C-alpha positions in Angstrom: 117.7 -135.4 21.2 120.2 -137.5 18.8 122.5 -134.8 18.9 122.5 -133.8 22.3 125.8 -136.7 23.0 127.9 -135.2 20.5 130.5 -132.9 21.8 130.5 -129.1 21.0 133.5 -129.8 18.7 132.2 -131.8 16.0 128.9 -128.4 15.7 129.8 -125.3 13.7 133.1 -126.1 11.7 133.2 -122.4 9.8 132.1 -120.5 13.0 135.7 -122.0 14.8 137.9 -121.5 12.2 136.4 -117.7 11.7 137.0 -117.4 15.7 140.6 -118.9 15.0 141.1 -116.9 12.6 140.0 -113.6 13.9 141.8 -114.2 16.9 145.0 -114.9 15.2 144.9 -111.7 13.3 143.7 -109.7 16.4 146.8 -110.8 18.1 149.1 -110.0 14.4 147.5 -106.3 14.2 148.4 -105.9 18.0 151.8 -106.9 17.7 152.4 -104.7 14.2 151.0 -101.7 16.0 153.0 -101.6 19.1 156.0 -102.1 16.4 155.1 -99.6 14.7 154.5 -97.4 17.7 158.2 -97.8 18.8 159.2 -96.9 15.6 157.5 -94.0 15.7 158.9 -92.5 18.8 162.2 -94.3 18.3 162.4 -91.7 15.1 161.0 -88.9 16.8 163.6 -88.9 19.5 166.8 -90.1 17.2 165.9 -88.7 14.0 166.7 -85.1 12.9 164.9 -85.7 9.2 161.1 -86.4 10.3 159.5 -86.6 7.4 158.6 -83.6 7.9 156.7 -83.8 10.9 157.8 -82.0 14.0 158.7 -84.3 17.0 155.3 -83.7 19.2 152.8 -84.8 16.3 154.9 -87.7 15.5 155.0 -88.8 19.1 151.2 -88.2 19.5 150.4 -90.0 16.2 152.4 -93.0 17.1 150.5 -93.2 20.6 147.0 -92.2 18.7 148.0 -94.8 16.4 148.6 -97.3 18.8 145.2 -96.9 20.5 143.7 -97.3 18.0 145.1 -100.4 16.6 145.2 -102.1 19.8 141.2 -101.3 20.1 140.7 -103.0 17.0 143.2 -106.0 18.1 140.9 -106.6 21.0 137.6 -106.2 19.5 139.2 -109.0 16.7 140.1 -111.2 20.1 136.6 -110.0 21.8 134.9 -111.3 18.8 136.8 -114.5 17.8 136.0 -115.6 21.8 132.4 -114.0 22.2 131.8 -117.0 19.0 133.7 -119.5 21.2 130.8 -118.6 24.1 127.6 -118.5 21.7 128.8 -122.1 20.5 129.1 -123.6 24.3 126.0 -121.8 25.4 124.2 -123.5 22.1 125.7 -127.1 23.5 124.3 -126.8 26.5 120.8 -125.2 25.7 120.8 -128.9 23.5 122.1 -130.3 26.7 119.7 -129.2 29.2 116.4 -129.6 26.4 117.4 -133.2 25.8 118.0 -133.8 29.6 114.1 -132.1 30.0 113.1 -134.7 27.4 114.7 -137.6 29.0 112.5 -136.6 32.3 109.2 -135.6 31.0 109.4 -139.4 28.5 109.6 -141.3 32.0 106.6 -143.0 33.3 105.8 -141.7 36.2 106.8 -144.0 39.1 104.4 -142.6 41.8 101.3 -144.2 41.3 
């Protein structure tokens, strides 16, 4: 196999780019969701005019949004890591196949 000795960094450039973008967007979503939750809870505790919402509803909506945004962000982080796992599996499979071919192509030395 001619590509067996190549490093995994040389393959799948677009997948690596997507994985990096998904990783960055996942953390960005988690950070912005956390910030929005903090702002929502602070508004509920300190502000008298709550945009027409009751305090418990605003707090519940803020916490619910944090859970929803956290799941989306963690999902993107999981997808980003999963792409790297698949690339590593492909690289290990390629190396194993090359080694098996080397073993099968060598003449039997016991004869």
